[in-house]
C-alpha positions as CSV (number, residue, x, y, z in Angstrom):
1,M,-15.0,-24.0,-124.6
2,P,-14.1,-23.9,-128.3
3,D,-15.8,-21.3,-130.6
4,K,-18.7,-22.9,-132.4
5,N,-18.2,-20.3,-135.2
6,K,-14.7,-21.4,-135.8
7,K,-13.5,-24.3,-138.1
8,Y,-11.1,-26.7,-136.5
9,R,-8.9,-29.4,-138.0
10,V,-8.1,-32.6,-136.0
11,F,-5.4,-35.0,-137.3
12,L,-5.8,-38.6,-136.2
13,S,-3.1,-41.3,-136.5
14,V,-3.9,-45.0,-136.4
15,A,-2.1,-48.1,-137.7
16,E,-4.2,-51.0,-136.5
17,P,-7.8,-52.3,-136.8
18,S,-8.7,-51.9,-133.1
19,A,-7.5,-48.3,-133.1
20,D,-9.4,-47.7,-136.3
21,A,-12.6,-48.7,-134.5
22,H,-11.6,-46.6,-131.4
23,C,-11.2,-43.4,-133.6
24,A,-14.3,-44.1,-135.7
25,G,-16.3,-44.0,-132.4
26,L,-14.4,-40.9,-131.3
27,I,-15.2,-39.1,-134.6
28,T,-18.9,-39.9,-134.2
29,A,-18.9,-38.7,-130.6
30,L,-17.1,-35.4,-131.6
31,K,-19.6,-34.8,-134.5
32,E,-22.4,-35.0,-131.9
33,K,-20.8,-32.0,-130.1
34,R,-21.9,-29.8,-133.0
35,Y,-18.5,-28.1,-133.6
36,D,-17.2,-27.4,-137.1
37,I,-14.4,-30.0,-137.1
38,E,-12.5,-31.3,-140.1
39,F,-11.0,-34.8,-139.6
40,I,-8.0,-35.8,-141.5
41,G,-5.3,-38.4,-140.9
42,V,-4.1,-41.9,-141.4
43,G,-6.2,-44.9,-140.5
44,G,-8.7,-47.4,-141.9
45,A,-12.1,-47.9,-143.4
46,K,-14.1,-47.3,-140.2
47,M,-12.5,-43.9,-139.7
48,A,-13.2,-43.1,-143.3
49,S,-16.9,-44.1,-143.0
50,A,-17.1,-42.0,-139.8
51,G,-16.0,-38.9,-141.8
52,C,-12.2,-38.8,-141.7
53,T,-10.3,-37.9,-144.9
54,L,-7.4,-40.4,-145.1
55,L,-4.0,-39.4,-146.3
56,E,-3.2,-43.1,-146.3
57,D,-5.1,-46.4,-145.4
58,T,-2.5,-47.7,-142.9
59,V,-4.9,-50.3,-141.4
60,S,-5.4,-52.4,-144.5
61,K,-1.7,-52.0,-145.2
62,A,-0.7,-53.3,-141.8
63,V,-3.1,-56.3,-142.1
64,M,-1.7,-57.3,-145.5
65,M,2.0,-56.7,-144.9
66,Y,4.2,-59.7,-144.0
67,K,7.8,-58.5,-144.4
68,A,9.3,-56.5,-141.6
69,F,11.5,-54.5,-144.0
70,A,8.5,-53.6,-146.0
71,H,6.9,-52.3,-142.8
72,I,9.9,-50.2,-142.0
73,A,10.3,-48.6,-145.4
74,Y,6.6,-47.9,-145.7
75,F,6.2,-46.3,-142.3
76,F,9.4,-44.3,-142.6
77,R,8.1,-42.7,-145.8
78,L,4.7,-42.1,-144.2
79,I,6.2,-40.4,-141.1
80,L,8.1,-38.0,-143.4
81,R,4.9,-37.3,-145.3
82,I,2.9,-36.6,-142.0
83,N,5.8,-34.3,-140.8
84,R,5.4,-32.2,-143.9
85,Y,1.7,-32.1,-143.6
86,L,1.7,-30.9,-140.0
87,K,4.3,-28.2,-140.8
88,K,2.4,-26.9,-143.9
89,N,-1.2,-27.1,-142.6
90,N,-3.1,-25.5,-139.7
91,V,-3.9,-28.4,-137.4
92,D,-5.5,-27.6,-134.0
93,L,-5.1,-31.1,-132.4
94,V,-3.3,-34.3,-133.1
95,I,-4.8,-37.6,-131.7
96,V,-2.6,-40.6,-131.9
97,C,-4.2,-44.0,-131.0
98,D,-2.2,-47.1,-129.9
99,S,0.8,-48.3,-132.0
100,P,3.4,-46.4,-130.0
101,A,6.4,-47.5,-132.1
102,F,4.8,-45.5,-135.0
103,N,2.8,-42.9,-133.1
104,F,5.7,-41.6,-131.0
105,H,7.1,-40.3,-134.2
106,I,3.8,-38.6,-135.1
107,A,3.6,-37.1,-131.6
108,K,7.1,-35.8,-132.0
109,A,6.2,-34.2,-135.3
110,A,3.2,-32.5,-133.7
111,K,5.4,-31.3,-130.8
112,N,7.9,-29.8,-133.4
113,A,4.9,-28.1,-135.2
114,G,3.6,-26.6,-131.9
115,I,0.4,-28.8,-131.9
116,K,-1.2,-30.3,-128.8
117,T,-1.3,-34.1,-128.8
118,L,-3.7,-36.4,-127.2
119,F,-2.5,-40.0,-126.7
120,Y,-5.6,-42.2,-126.9
121,V,-4.7,-45.6,-125.4
122,A,-1.7,-45.3,-123.2
123,P,1.5,-47.1,-124.3
124,Q,2.1,-50.0,-122.0
125,L,5.3,-48.6,-120.4
126,W,4.3,-50.2,-117.1
127,A,5.0,-53.6,-118.7
128,W,8.2,-52.8,-120.6
129,G,10.1,-49.8,-122.0
130,Q,9.8,-47.6,-118.8
131,W,12.9,-45.7,-120.1
132,R,10.6,-44.1,-122.7
133,I,8.6,-42.2,-120.1
134,D,10.6,-39.0,-120.6
135,K,9.9,-39.3,-124.4
136,L,6.2,-39.7,-123.7
137,R,6.1,-36.8,-121.2
138,N,7.8,-34.5,-123.8
139,C,5.4,-35.1,-126.6
140,C,2.1,-35.9,-124.9
141,S,-0.3,-33.1,-123.8
142,K,-2.9,-35.5,-122.4
143,L,-3.1,-39.2,-122.0
144,A,-6.4,-41.2,-122.2
145,C,-6.0,-44.5,-120.5
146,I,-8.2,-47.6,-121.1
147,L,-7.0,-49.6,-118.1
148,P,-8.0,-48.5,-114.7
149,F,-4.6,-48.7,-113.0
150,E,-2.9,-46.7,-115.7
151,Q,-4.2,-43.3,-114.6
152,D,-2.3,-43.4,-111.2
153,W,0.7,-45.0,-112.8
154,F,1.2,-42.3,-115.4
155,S,0.1,-39.5,-113.2
156,Q,2.8,-40.4,-110.6
157,K,5.3,-40.0,-113.4
158,G,4.2,-36.5,-114.3
159,L,1.7,-37.0,-117.1
160,D,-1.8,-35.6,-117.4
161,A,-3.5,-38.9,-117.5
162,V,-7.2,-39.9,-117.2
163,F,-9.0,-43.3,-117.3
164,V,-11.8,-43.2,-119.9
165,G,-12.8,-46.9,-120.0
166,N,-12.3,-49.3,-122.9
167,P,-14.1,-48.3,-126.1
168,L,-14.2,-51.9,-127.3
169,L,-16.7,-52.6,-124.5
170,D,-19.0,-49.8,-125.4
171,E,-21.1,-52.2,-127.4
172,F,-21.8,-54.3,-124.3
173,D,-24.6,-53.7,-121.8
174,I,-23.5,-51.5,-119.0
175,N,-24.1,-54.4,-116.6
176,L,-21.9,-57.1,-117.7
177,G,-23.4,-59.6,-115.3
178,R,-25.9,-60.7,-117.9
179,Y,-23.0,-62.2,-119.9
180,R,-22.0,-64.8,-117.2
181,K,-22.2,-68.3,-118.6
182,N,-23.4,-71.4,-116.7
183,Y,-21.9,-74.7,-117.8
184,T,-24.3,-76.9,-115.9
185,G,-25.1,-79.8,-118.3
186,F,-22.3,-78.7,-120.7
187,E,-20.7,-81.5,-122.7
188,P,-17.3,-81.1,-124.4
189,N,-18.6,-82.9,-127.5
190,S,-21.1,-80.2,-128.1
191,A,-18.7,-77.3,-127.4
192,K,-18.7,-74.2,-129.6
193,I,-15.1,-72.9,-129.9
194,A,-14.0,-69.6,-131.4
195,L,-10.6,-69.1,-133.0
196,M,-9.3,-65.5,-132.9
197,P,-5.8,-65.3,-134.5
198,G,-5.6,-61.5,-134.4
199,S,-5.8,-58.7,-137.0
200,R,-2.2,-58.0,-138.0
201,A,-0.4,-60.0,-140.7
202,A,2.4,-61.1,-138.3
203,E,-0.1,-62.4,-135.8
204,I,-2.0,-64.4,-138.4
205,K,1.2,-65.8,-139.9
206,A,2.4,-66.9,-136.5
207,L,-0.8,-68.2,-134.9
208,W,-3.3,-69.2,-137.6
209,Q,-1.8,-72.6,-138.5
210,P,-1.1,-73.6,-134.9
211,M,-4.7,-72.7,-133.9
212,Q,-6.0,-74.8,-136.8
213,K,-3.8,-77.8,-135.7
214,I,-5.1,-77.5,-132.1
215,A,-8.7,-77.3,-133.4
216,V,-8.1,-80.4,-135.6
217,R,-6.8,-82.3,-132.6
218,L,-9.8,-81.2,-130.5
219,K,-12.2,-82.2,-133.3
220,R,-10.6,-85.6,-133.4
221,K,-11.3,-86.2,-129.7
222,Y,-14.7,-84.4,-129.7
223,P,-16.2,-84.8,-133.2
224,G,-19.3,-82.8,-132.2
225,I,-17.6,-79.5,-131.6
226,T,-18.2,-76.6,-133.9
227,L,-15.5,-74.1,-134.8
228,T,-15.8,-70.4,-135.7
229,A,-12.9,-68.2,-136.9
230,V,-13.0,-64.5,-136.5
231,A,-11.4,-62.3,-139.3
232,V,-11.0,-58.5,-138.9
233,D,-12.4,-57.8,-142.4
234,D,-12.8,-59.3,-145.9
235,K,-9.1,-59.1,-146.6
236,G,-8.4,-60.8,-143.3
237,K,-10.9,-63.5,-144.1
238,E,-9.1,-64.1,-147.5
239,I,-5.8,-64.5,-145.6
240,L,-7.3,-67.0,-143.2
241,K,-8.9,-69.0,-146.0
242,A,-5.7,-69.0,-148.0
243,G,-3.9,-70.4,-145.0
244,Q,-6.4,-73.1,-144.2
245,I,-4.7,-76.5,-143.6
246,I,-5.9,-79.9,-144.9
247,G,-8.5,-81.4,-142.6
248,F,-9.6,-78.2,-141.0
249,R,-13.2,-76.8,-141.5
250,C,-14.8,-73.9,-139.8
251,K,-17.4,-71.1,-140.1
252,Y,-15.8,-67.7,-140.8
253,I,-17.3,-64.4,-139.4
254,I,-16.0,-60.9,-140.0
255,G,-15.2,-58.4,-137.3
256,S,-17.4,-59.5,-134.4
257,V,-15.2,-60.7,-131.6
258,T,-18.0,-59.8,-129.2
259,D,-20.7,-61.9,-131.0
260,A,-18.4,-64.9,-131.3
261,A,-17.4,-64.7,-127.6
262,C,-21.0,-64.3,-126.5
263,Q,-22.2,-67.3,-128.6
264,C,-19.2,-69.7,-127.9
265,D,-18.3,-71.8,-124.9
266,L,-14.5,-71.3,-125.2
267,S,-12.2,-69.1,-127.3
268,I,-8.5,-69.6,-128.4
269,V,-7.3,-66.0,-128.7
270,A,-4.2,-64.1,-129.9
271,S,-2.9,-62.0,-127.0
272,G,-4.1,-58.4,-127.3
273,S,-7.1,-56.1,-126.9
274,A,-9.6,-58.8,-128.1
275,T,-9.0,-60.7,-124.9
276,L,-10.8,-57.9,-123.0
277,Q,-13.8,-58.3,-125.3
278,V,-13.8,-62.0,-124.7
279,A,-13.6,-61.5,-121.0
280,A,-16.5,-59.0,-121.0
281,A,-18.5,-61.7,-122.8
282,G,-17.8,-64.1,-120.0
283,C,-16.1,-66.5,-122.3
284,P,-13.3,-68.7,-120.9
285,M,-10.2,-68.5,-123.1
286,V,-6.8,-69.8,-123.9
287,I,-4.4,-67.1,-124.9
288,M,-1.5,-67.6,-127.4
289,Y,1.4,-65.5,-128.5
290,Q,4.4,-66.6,-130.6
291,S,7.9,-65.1,-130.4
292,S,11.4,-65.9,-131.5
293,R,13.0,-68.2,-128.9
294,I,16.4,-66.4,-129.3
295,L,14.9,-62.9,-129.0
296,W,12.8,-63.9,-126.0
297,H,15.7,-65.3,-124.1
298,L,18.1,-62.5,-125.1
299,L,15.7,-59.6,-124.5
300,G,12.0,-60.3,-124.0
301,K,12.0,-62.0,-120.6
302,W,14.4,-59.4,-119.2
303,L,12.5,-56.4,-120.5
304,L,9.0,-57.4,-119.3
305,K,8.2,-56.2,-115.8
306,T,4.9,-58.1,-115.2
307,K,4.6,-61.7,-113.9
308,N,1.8,-62.4,-116.4
309,L,1.9,-61.2,-120.0
310,S,-1.7,-61.2,-121.2
311,L,-4.0,-58.2,-120.4
312,V,-6.6,-60.4,-118.7
313,N,-4.1,-62.1,-116.4
314,I,-2.3,-58.8,-115.7
315,L,-5.6,-57.3,-114.5
316,A,-6.4,-60.4,-112.5
317,D,-2.8,-60.3,-111.0
318,R,-2.7,-64.1,-111.5
319,Q,-3.2,-66.7,-114.2
320,L,-7.0,-66.6,-114.4
321,V,-6.9,-68.1,-117.8
322,P,-4.2,-70.3,-119.4
323,E,-1.7,-68.2,-121.3
324,F,1.1,-69.5,-123.6
325,M,3.2,-66.4,-124.1
326,P,5.4,-67.0,-125.8
327,Y,5.1,-70.5,-127.0
328,F,7.7,-71.6,-129.5
329,T,7.0,-74.8,-131.3
330,S,4.9,-77.4,-129.4
331,I,1.2,-77.1,-129.3
332,E,0.9,-80.2,-127.0
333,P,0.6,-78.1,-123.7
334,I,-2.0,-75.9,-125.3
335,I,-4.1,-78.9,-126.4
336,E,-3.8,-80.4,-123.0
337,S,-4.8,-77.2,-121.2
338,T,-7.8,-76.7,-123.6
339,Q,-9.0,-80.3,-123.1
340,N,-8.7,-79.9,-119.3
341,L,-10.9,-76.8,-119.5
342,L,-13.5,-78.5,-121.6
343,K,-13.8,-81.4,-119.1
344,D,-14.3,-79.1,-116.1
345,R,-17.8,-77.6,-115.9
346,D,-17.3,-76.0,-112.5
347,R,-14.0,-74.3,-113.6
348,L,-15.6,-73.0,-116.8
349,T,-18.5,-71.5,-114.9
350,Q,-16.1,-69.9,-112.3
351,I,-13.8,-68.5,-115.0
352,S,-16.8,-67.0,-116.8
353,S,-18.0,-65.2,-113.7
354,E,-14.5,-64.0,-112.7
355,L,-13.8,-62.7,-116.2
356,V,-17.1,-60.6,-116.1
357,D,-16.1,-59.2,-112.7
358,L,-12.6,-58.4,-114.1
359,A,-14.1,-56.5,-117.1
360,Q,-16.8,-54.6,-115.3
361,P,-14.6,-51.7,-114.2
362,L,-13.5,-51.2,-117.8
363,R,-17.1,-50.7,-119.0
364,T,-17.7,-47.0,-118.4
365,D,-20.8,-45.2,-119.6
366,N,-19.2,-44.3,-123.0
367,A,-15.5,-44.3,-123.5
368,S,-15.8,-42.5,-126.9
369,E,-17.9,-39.8,-125.3
370,K,-15.3,-39.2,-122.5
371,V,-12.4,-39.0,-125.0
372,A,-14.5,-36.6,-127.2
373,E,-15.0,-34.3,-124.1
374,I,-11.2,-34.3,-123.6
375,A,-10.6,-33.5,-127.2
376,I,-13.1,-30.6,-127.1
377,E,-11.3,-29.1,-124.0
378,M,-8.0,-29.4,-125.8
379,L,-9.3,-27.4,-128.8
380,N,-10.0,-24.4,-126.6
């Protein structure tokens, strides 16, 4: 075990809101271990509130940025800055969380500086990019997986991998069965629908207007429905409000995917980690993702190795919930699929139950605590 009389420095690297939440929980769990640890890194407001000194607020930057070239220039300069920091300062452990396109560079910098690196959230190489496995093996000291099958998949390829559970589900009761929804007596005209266009600027730009148009069409057919849009933070809410189309009205809430999913009858969700929170809440959903038609046909459909593309359907190994990934221009199939769900009480009840069963294995006692234990072992 590490020496409780020694001061340690842990560097954390995060580029997205979900990872900011993961690492904030990890910092809190590590502080409870009563070691003298200084936390420094790049991330967001949640990490800062938990006690991390930020070299750069990458999360708010990622949420607000729209131009791809601005992303490239910004992150290139940041990678150089982190390289210099790791070479000039004594760092005992580097923890990189999600965002592999960025964090592979940080892990490589740590490797060059002779620092152990913990990957928190395994890059989804099982879905695409398997040629990067050697790159991951070279710069990863330990891999904390948040999907159950990943431990065996990565272990078979020579990585020290362990399943820790999904930290986004730590806020749920350990028994997810209480979140099953019963749609007996449910009427489409009284449906409560959540819109979750994601946290990154590119997601919001691609999905927010189509989601609103879908909602307007549903409202036209079912005037009694209520709509709730989930924003990642105040800045995200400002972006959503600025992009509100004529004829669309909704309630905005900040940050609480879980609360919205628990309180709503149906969600329309951007593909990503939020779908697992929605699943744990037992909320039937329609999943959306938009891509370039040209890039999809040239590269995307050839690179992806899974028959389903959303995390929920990958875990179910079938299309448990409708996914439109990618959709290109027409929202008509999405509207039709959503209306079909709203009209089928039995199907809604069955989907809710199956989503809870799907998410239950992801709900460990405390994912943040498990990762904290791994980090402490690595400090030794």
